[in-house]
N, C-alpha and C positions, 0 to 999 in steps of 0.2 A: 687412447680412447677405448670403452669395453663397449661390449654389446648391450649395456642396459640403456633403458628410456631416459633420454637428456630432457629434463621439463625446460620449459621457457623461462621459469624464474632461475633456474640455476643460470641458464644462458646470460639473462639479463645481469645478474650477480656478476659474472666473469667479464662481463663488457664494462661493468663500473670499475673494475680492477683494473683493467686495460686502460681505460681513459685516465685515471688517477697516474698511472704509469707513465702514460704518454706526456702529460703535463708536466710531471715533475722532469722527465728528459728533455723537454723545450725550454724549461728553465734553466737546467745547468748549460746546456748549448748556446741558449742566447748569453748566458754570463760570461763563457768563456771566449766567445766572439767579441765581446764588448771590451776585454781586456786586451785583445792584439792591438799592437799599433798601427796606427792609420785607420783604424776601425772603431770610430765612437759610436755612440747610442744613434740608431738609425741609419748607418753605413755598411751595415753587415748584409751578406747574400741571403742570410735565412728571413723568411717572413717573421718567422717568431722572436727575431732579436729585439732588445731592449728598444723601445722608441716606435718600432714599427707596429701595426695594428695587431692585436691580438688574434690568435687563429679561432676559427668558429668552434665553440664548444658542442658536440655531438652526444644527445643524451641517449640511453640505454634504448629507449622506445624508437628513436630516431634511427638509430644503428640497426634495430630490428626491420625497421620499414625499408632501409636502403638496402639490405640483403644479407645482413648478418656475416660480414665478412671475416671477421676472427672466428665465429663459431662454426662458419662453412666451411674455413681452413681445417679446423679440427675434426669436425663431424662428416666431412667430405659429402656436404649437401649443400644445394643452394634452395631456399627457402622465398616463394614468392607470396606476399600477403594480400588478401582483396579486403582493402579497407583500412582505416587508421586505426591502431589500438586503443580501446577505451581506456579512460583514466582510472588508474589502481594504485593504492598505496603499497608499501612494503608488506608482503605476507599474503596480499590477497593475491586469485586468479588472474592472469593476464588473459583479456578477451580480446579476440583479435576479428573483428567484421564491420558491420556498418554501425551507424550512430546509435541504433536501437540494440547494439549486442547485448545481450544478458546472459547469466548462468546457464539458462536453460535453451537458449536459443543456438542453432549449429554454428560451430566455427568454421570458416572456410580457409583452407589453407591448401598451397600446392607445393608439392615436395618433390625434388629430383636428385639423383645424383647416385654415386655408387656405394655409400657406406652402409654398412649391415647393422647399424643400430635403427631405431624407430624414427622416422621422420618427423611424426607429431603426436601426440596423445590427446583425444577428446575426454576429458573426465570432470566431474565437480572439483572440488578443492584439495582432493586427494590425490597425489601424485602415483602412478601406475607402479611404479616399483620395477622388479627384476622382470625381464621380456621372456625368460625362457628360451627354447629352441625355435620357435616360429620365424623369428626376425622378419616381421613385416615392414614394409614400407611406412605405411599408416597404420597405427593403432586406435581404434575407437572403444572407449570404455566409458559406459554409462553408469554411474554408480548410484545418483541420487534419485529418489522416487519420482522427481518431477522431470527426468531426462526420458526422452521417447527412443532414442539409437544411439549406440556409440558412434555409428558414421553414418551421416545422412549425404547420399549423394543424389542430387538432382540435374537431369540434364535440359540444358536451355534448348528448348525448341526441340530440333532433331538430334541432339548431341547424346553421347552415352550418359547415364547417371553415375555408374561405378565401372571402372574399368580395371582390372585386376591381373597381372601378368607377372610370373615368376620363371626363371630359368630351371631352378631344380628343387623347386618346393610347390606350395599351394599358392595359386593366383589370388583367388579370395577365399578367406577363412572366415566362417560366421558361426557363432557359438552363443547360446542364450540357455538360462538356466529354467524359464518358465514360459518362453513365448517362442517366435521364430528366430533360427541362428540366422537366417539370411531372408531378406523379404525384398522381391522386385516386382515392380507394378509398371505397365505401360499402358498408354491410352490408345495407340493405335498401332504399335507394333509388338516385338517381344520384349517381354519383362524381363529376362536373364538370358543371355547366350554364353554357353560354356564349351571351349573349344581345347582340345589336347593335340599336340602334334606327335606323340610317342608314346601316350598311355591312355587310360581311361577319361573320358570328358568328364564324368560324373561320378562320385563315388557316395553312396548314401548309407548310413549306419544309426540304427534306431532300435532300443530294447521294445518298443511298441508296435511301430510300423516304420517303412521306410520311404513310403510315397503316398500321399493322397491327392487326388484328382477331383476338383471341383467342378461340377456341371450343371450349368443353368439354363441352357438352351436344347433344341430338339436334336434327332439324330442328324450326324453330320450329312448323310446321304440326301437331304432336303434341303440343305444350304443353299443359298443364292450367292456366295462366295468362292473365290478359288481356293482350293486345298494344294497342298505339296505332299510329295511322297515322302511317309515316315513319320508323318503326323499321328498323333493320339489323342483321342478326344472321350471324354465321358459326358455322356448326355443326362439330361435331368431326370431321366428315368431309371439311370444306375447301368447303363449299358456302355461298354469300354469298346472302341472302335479304332482300327488301324487304316490309315490311307495307304493302298498300296500301288496307286498312280496318280499322279497330280492331274489337277483339271478343274472344272466346275460343275458338281462340286468335288470331282474326284471319284476313283474307286475305292470302295470302303470293303473291311471284311471285321465282323464281329468276333472280338477276342472272349468276351465273356458278358453276363448280366445276370440279373434275376430270372429270365426266362429260357436260358440256354443251362444245357447239360453239364457244362465244364469239360475237362479234360478226361480222355479215356486213360484208366490205369489198366494195363493188361496184367494179369497174374503171372508168374513164372511159369504157373502150370496149373490147369483147370483144377477147382477144388470140388468134390462133391458137397453139397449141403443139404440133400435129402433123397432118400430111396424108400419108397411104400412098402418095399417086400418085407417080410418078416425077416429077423436075423441078420439084417445088412447094416452097414456102417454108413453115416452116421448114426447116432442114435436119436435124431429128431424125430416126434410122433407126430402124428398116428402111424402106424405100420399096417395099413390097410390101403386096399386099391382105391383109387378115386372112385365114389360111386356114381350110376347113371344119374340122369336129371340135373346136373351142372349143380351141384352141391359145393358151393366154394370152401377151401381151404387154404389157411394161412401158413407161409412157410416163411422163416427167418434166414437171410441170407448171411447173416454174420456168423453163424456156426462153424465149428469144424476148422477154427483158426484160417478162416477164408480171407481176412485182411479187409473185408468189405466194411468200412466203418458207418456207423451211425451219422448222419449228413449226407451221405451218398444220393446223387439225384438218379441214378439207374445202374441198371446191370446189364451185363452182355451174358447171356446164358445159352447152354445146349440143353435141348430137351429129349429125352428118350421115353417113349411109351413102349411098355412092354406086356404081354399078355392081353392085349387089347381086344375088346369084344369086336365080334364079327358084325360088319355093318357099318353105315355112313357116320362116323363120329367126328367130333371137333372138340378141339381142347384150348384153353386161354389162360394166359398168364397176364397180369396186372397190378398196379401200385395197390398195396393194402388198404389203402386210406381212400381211394377212388371207387366212383361206380366202375362196374363192369362196362367195359366198352363193346360196342356191338363187332368189331373185328373179330376175327379168329387168330390165334395163332398157329395151330396147325388143325387141317382136316385128315381123316383118313376113310377108307372103305376097304371092302371084301374082307378076307382071312388071314392077311399076312401077319398078323399078331405084333410086330414090331415096326415103330415109326420114330424116326428122329429130325430135329431140325435145330437151327440156330435162333434165336431169338433176343431182341432187346426190349426191355420193360423198365419203365419206371418204379421208383419202390418210394415207401413212406419215408418217415423222419427216422426210424428205427431200423432202415433198410429189409423191410418185408415186403412181400408179394402176396397175392392170393391166386388160386389156380383153381380151375373146374373143369369137368368133361361131360360131354352129353351121354357118353356109354362108359360103362366101367373099364378101367384100365390101373395097371400099376404105372407110377410115375418116377422117373430118375432124372434129378436137377443137378447139373454142375455150373458153377460159376467160371466165366473165362477172364471177367473185368468187371471194373466198375467205373462210373463216371462220378465227377466230383469237381 
């Protein structure tokens, strides 16, 4: 035997040949025993001798139903069928299932054994062909337009719909050209559970995305059900949550969402993006002090190869005011596309002339901020990191 898929039609043809040879051998044995002295017709010990009732003829579908003994010896697999095979003529697909079995209804078959060939292939009328390197116990291949799935597993009541286990390869392998490679659904429990003893439980590979979470409920922090440690939930507002302690409803941390800043990306070293003093770098203008009277000035945080991207949600900044006017002054930084807040970023007083602080500010879609001051001062702005 090779590792190629064995179609049921081929197995049935082999059984026909075995049956024919069996009948021929019985005829020869009966003839030999009938010619022995003292053993006339009907006197031989062989139930198949002349004069005895002929042995029952076993048809190919009956052989399939009773265990495929001949094919099982060749393929090292025991096959248990659910339901009687439907009638079929030579050349047609052999459909195994209930009385209403058709070409588009799922075929139910249980395969066990240690053989490395395919246990069964669910196809339309086209054989599956060579199996390649994966060697699964069950291959589901749906090629006709009316077929829904290559393999459909339904767990009766509380049973498992599909169970895949492999000693040294993939337990369950799903592939689709235009839809879901694997689809699991559960009414009251887990749709799919994947477990690995020595490796990763789940490996995802995709050219457009790796994992999509669909959420239709409120935040799990308001649930009236018990959650377990490690659960990840996406609510209907697009927020992603991680359960850090089991309970009702459990302890939750928000991983991300439309109203969160995202991760802080700290730059290898602070990058200067603005200096209002003439003759300094970078060249971003204007090169004049911030005027008194809170006159807003827009500053682009992407300059000087800062690596702050368009689409960032915020920035971590160091602010240096130099040559600041004497008196009680205030300085503010905020997102370029938002109204100025009432809060101040920095206040100063007296005649020191130099003041500094660390500030966090949101930015607009192009990573720009606005700044102003109540008294005239020069401004030096460095980017320490950004959020996205």
